C-alpha positions, 0 to 999 in steps of 0.5 A, spaced: 499 499 500 502 506 498 501 512 502 498 518 498 503 525 497 501 532 498 500 535 491 503 541 489 498 545 489 499 543 497 504 543 498 504 552 495 499 552 499 503 550 505 508 555 503 504 560 502 500 560 509 507 559 513 510 564 509 504 569 512 506 567 519 511 573 517 506 579 516 502 577 521 506 576 527 508 583 525 502 586 528 505 583 535 513 584 534 516 589 529 522 586 524 526 579 527 524 576 521 531 573 520 528 569 527 521 568 525 524 564 518 529 561 524 523 558 528 519 555 521 525 552 519 525 548 525 518 546 525 519 543 518 525 540 521 522 538 528 528 541 531 530 545 537 531 553 537 536 556 542 535 564 542 539 568 544 539 576 546 539 581 551 532 582 556 527 586 552 528 584 544 522 581 545 524 573 545 518 571 548 513 575 545 516 572 538 515 564 541 508 566 543 505 570 538 508 563 533 504 559 537 498 564 536 499 564 528 500 557 528 494 554 533 500 550 536 499 549 545 504 554 547 506 553 555 512 557 558 517 555 563 522 560 567 528 557 569 531 557 576 536 554 580 532 550 584 527 548 578 527 541 579 527 535 573 519 533 575 517 541 574 518 540 567 517 533 565 512 532 571 512 527 575 507 521 579 502 524 584 499 519 590 491 521 590 487 519 596 481 519 593 484 511 589 489 510 594 494 510 587 499 514 583 497 519 578 502 521 572 501 528 572 504 531 566 508 536 566 509 542 561 513 540 557 507 536 554 505 542 550 507 544 542 512 549 543 515 550 550 518 555 552 523 554 556 526 561 558 534 563 562 535 555 561 542 556 563 539 558 570 538 551 572 543 546 574 545 541 569 540 535 572 534 539 570 538 541 563 538 533 561 530 531 563 529 536 558 534 536 554 532 529 553 525 529 552 528 533 546 532 528 544 527 522 545 521 525 544 518 523 549 518 522 557 520 515 562 517 516 569 518 510 573 519 505 568 513 507 563 515 511 556 510 517 555 510 520 547 510 528 547 506 531 542 507 532 534 509 537 532 514 538 539 518 544 539 523 548 545 525 555 543 530 556 549 533 562 551 539 565 555 542 572 556 550 572 552 550 578 558 549 574 564 554 568 567 552 569 574 549 564 577 548 561 571 549 553 568 553 553 561 550 548 557 556 543 555 557 542 547 555 535 547 547 540 550 547 545 545 548 540 539 541 537 540 539 544 538 537 544 531 539 552 530 542 558 534 538 564 533 541 571 535 535 575 537 538 583 535 537 590 538 533 593 534 535 598 529 533 605 531 527 606 526 524 599 528 524 601 535 521 608 533 515 603 531 515 600 538 514 606 541 510 608 537 505 602 538 506 602 546 504 609 544 498 607 542 496 602 547 499 596 545 498 590 550 504 584 550 500 580 554 493 580 549 494 577 542 487 577 541 489 580 534 493 574 532 489 570 528 491 563 524 494 563 517 497 555 518 496 550 522 500 542 523 496 541 517 500 546 512 506 543 517 505 536 515 504 539 509 510 543 509 514 537 512 513 533 506 515 537 501 522 538 504 522 531 504 522 531 497 527 537 495 533 534 492 540 535 493 546 533 488 552 529 490 556 535 488 552 540 494 552 533 499 560 534 499 559 542 499 556 540 506 561 535 508 567 540 506 564 546 509 563 541 516 571 538 515 574 545 514 571 546 521 574 541 524 581 543 520 581 550 522 587 553 527 582 558 530 578 552 533 578 547 538 572 543 537 569 544 529 563 540 527 560 533 528 556 528 523 550 530 526 552 538 525 552 536 517 546 532 517 542 539 521 546 542 515 542 539 510 535 538 514 536 546 515 538 548 507 532 543 504 528 548 508 530 554 506 530 551 499 523 549 500 521 556 503 524 560 497 520 557 492 525 551 488 525 544 489 533 543 490 538 545 494 544 550 492 550 552 495 546 558 498 542 555 500 547 551 505 551 558 506 545 562 508 543 556 513 551 555 516 551 560 521 544 559 525 546 552 524 553 551 525 554 556 530 553 553 537 556 546 534 563 549 534 568 552 540 574 557 539 582 556 542 582 560 547 588 565 542 583 565 538 578 567 543 583 573 545 585 575 539 577 578 537 576 571 533 568 570 533 564 564 531 560 566 526 566 571 523 571 563 523 564 560 519 564 567 514 571 565 513 571 558 511 565 558 507 570 563 503 575 559 503 571 553 501 570 552 493 563 552 491 560 547 486 558 549 480 
């Protein structure tokens, strides 16, 4: 028995609906188109996102608005030093009426989970969330409970505060498909933000956000992405980029095969969102920094000289021969 596939019309409709997210989210969030695109790509790839930016750049508002525009269940957890693993995944609770233990689901049982300031909670709680991200299930008392589909985690961390934080190890950072930098807005966009607030905009009220897509469009998009063609030369290009990070004198940790696989997935999604059914080298270049920047580690001497992960990746992309 063959499974039905998404027709080109369905795929086009799904793409248009997902691209319409930008204008819908713009009702609540000014700018941040690149971050919105990254979140959509993560949903298409069933991946997770690490959002890095200083407080007050609308990271929480952006994820809440995305959930509303996609008709997805949304939950937020504020990560603190005293947060326990069961506070995230759920735990068994004794019910005196039945004299039995029953499972009380934690906030991880949702479609879109905002893990606010993930680096403020101890490694044990971080590991519990990361296990749920990797396995897409929670095991309590020997019983595995599947998480909803779609399920992605958007975790935030503050790049300038280190006191009272627990840095995510490289092996755990590798579980995030993308690391997206949420920048401060340029002057004209900040003026637009102030103008909205002067007119009475309430970031806690998202009633103006209408659903423009949903799980059906995401499913159609995922199927269409899986049919995007990747030439052998482009696969070789991805492998060469990953290999160049391992040979770079500025890096003490290069990209693993898992990172190369992630770059393949994000490049295919970017190509499909761009309206093509094949991956071009430019798609690989477009997704290299957000996909790889958290999978490499600078050598201390390179860091002292002012090198940055994005700068090193830019140098590699300019040096690795591009297939024609």
